[in-house]
N, C-alpha and C positions, 0 to 999 in steps of 0.2 A: 634579506631586507629588504631587496626592489621591487620583490615581487612580491608577498607576503607585507609586508611593515609597512609598510611607503601608505598604500592605497588605505589601513583600517590608520591613520595615525594625524596624513596629512602634511608629509613627508614630501616639496614642490623643491627642494633643493638638493635632490637626489642629483645625479646624471645620471641616466637614460642607460641601463643595460638591454642591450640588442642579441643577447647571447650568449651563454655559460653552462660550461658544466656541468654535472650532478653536486659535484664536488667545492664545483670552484676555483678550482686549478686556474681556467678558464676563463675569460671573461671579456666581447667583444661592449665598448660602449666606446658610439659616434667619437671625430675625433673633436676635443674643444681646444680653446684657442687659449691660450697661455703670455705674458701675465694677468693675473689679477687686484686690484687692489686692496689693499683691508682691509677699507670702507668700503666696496659690494663683498666682496665675503661679509663680515658684520648685516649687512642685510641679510642679503642671501639668507643664515643666518637663520634668523629673525630669533621669536620665543619660542621657539618648536619647544614643545616638555611633550613628553617624554625626548633626551638629545641621540640626534639614529650613529653616532660613535663616530662621527666625522671630525675631523680635527677643526681648528677654527685658523692655520696658517695659511694665507696665499697662494701659497708650492700647490696643497692639495686641491685648489680648485680650480675653474674655465668656465667660458663661454663656448656656448652648445650656441649656437641662434641668437636670442642676443640674452637667455636666460644665464645668471651665473650656479653652476652647479655643484655639486660635493665632486671630485675626482675618487677620493678614497675614506670608505667607508666603511669597508669587508670590516668582518672578528678572522685577528686568526689565532682564534684557536680556540678549541671546543666549548673548552669546558667557559668562555667567554659566551662562545655561543649558547651553552643553555645556561646562565645565570643572563643575558638579554634577556632569552627567550623566560623566563619568568618575569624577570620588569617591569617587560614589551605587555604580556599579558594582562599582569595587574595589572595598569595604566589601563588598558583595551578594557577591561572589565569594569574597574574604576568611574570608569566614563560615563559605558553604557548606565552602569544603575542610577547616573547624574540626569541620564536625561531626563 
């Protein structure tokens, strides 16, 4: 999501990934400061479409520098990954056609 979909779909609220193994079992992100308020999360979420799978709970977000970012935005199963790829590809293709 960080490397491929974030740049294409403009998601600015994802915590950067500094290092990850190919399977995504080990993911290293910058240290985030918590807690953040629900209001800060709502602003960070914005009007992104399609959604980035991050929840809207304050405990899933933190502050890296001055940005409030989603810390928990992965997909837990292969089936979910495949379904989201189709969903995001459809959105990217639709956006490209409308340009």
